[in-house]
N, C-alpha and C positions, 0 to 999 in steps of 0.2 A: 476721431483722430486716426489717421492712416498709419498702420504699422505693418512692417514686414520683419519677420523674425526667422533667422536661419538657425538650423541645428544640425548635428550629425558630424561635425568636424572632429577629428582626433588624429593621433599618430598611428600610422600603419606602415607595414613593411612593403617594399617594392614588390609589385605583382599582386598586391591585395586589392580589396574593394571597399568602397564606402558609399553610403547613400545619404546625401544631404537633403534636407527638407526646408521648405520656405512656407511659413504660415502667414497669410495675408488677412488683414481685417481693417475695418473702418470705412470701407466704401465698396461699391461694386466696380469691378475692373473690366466691365464690358468693353470689348474692343481693344484692350491692352495686350501687348506682347509681354510675356514673362521672360526675363533674361537672367543668365548667370554670368558673372564676371569674376576675375581673380586679380589679386595684386600682391606683389612682393615689395619689400622695402626698397625705395629708390627708383622704382619703376612705375610706369603708368598702368592704370587699370586696364586689364586685358579681357576682351570678349571670349567667352567659353561656349555658350550655347543659348538658344532662344527658342520659344515655341509660340505659335500664333494663339489668338484668343480661342479659336475653335479646337485647337490641339491637333489640327490636321497637317500642319506644316512645321517642320523643325529645321534649325540651322545650327551648324557646329563650326568651331574653329578647326582648321586642318590638324592642329596639334592634338586634338581630342577625338577626332572623327573615328568611329569604330570602337572606341573605348568607353565613351560617355553616352548616356541616354537621358534626355530631358523629357519630362511629362508635365502636362498642364495642371495636374493636381499638386504640383509644387515640389516634385522630386528631381534630383539630379543623381542618377546612378553612375558611379565611377568605377570602372574595372581596369585591371592591368595597370595599376597606378605606378607612376615613375617618380623618382626624386624631383624632377623638374616640375611636377604638378604641385609641389609644396607652395602654398600661398594662403592668403585670407580670401575666402570665397563669399561673394555677395549676390543676393538675389535682388531683382529690380523689376519695376513695372513701367512701361513706356509705350509711346505711340509713334516713334520716329524710326530712323534708320537703325536696324536691329543690332548692329555691331558697334555702335557709337555710344559711349557712356552718356553723352549729353542728351541723347534721345530719351533717356529714362528719368521720370519724374520722382519716383519713389524708390528708396533704397533701404535695405536692412543694415544691421550693424556689422555683419560679417561673422564667419566662423572659420577657425584656423584648421587647415589640413596640412599635416606634416607626413611626408613619405620618406622613410629612412631606407638607406641602401644596405 
């Protein structure tokens, strides 16, 4: 059974940092892109970052570029957090267009990140 489990979400003050992790199990994800998305109530799931299978290529949403760092070993380092970063963060594995949720086949259950001002 394929499982993706996120952890590391918590409440932090603006300007602080968090590191989210995604533990994957149940199959070999050779060739899969790992992505992070986030979602707030009433809004669509939003692309945050992705990394290629080899780890050599990374992609970021403009809103997090320069503040977030994704790594292939399952981490999303988030620095200089802002209140607008508050959301449930999901990790996912897929093989399609990296910033489209429908391209991802496997999803975790999400972890809540709250940034207070």
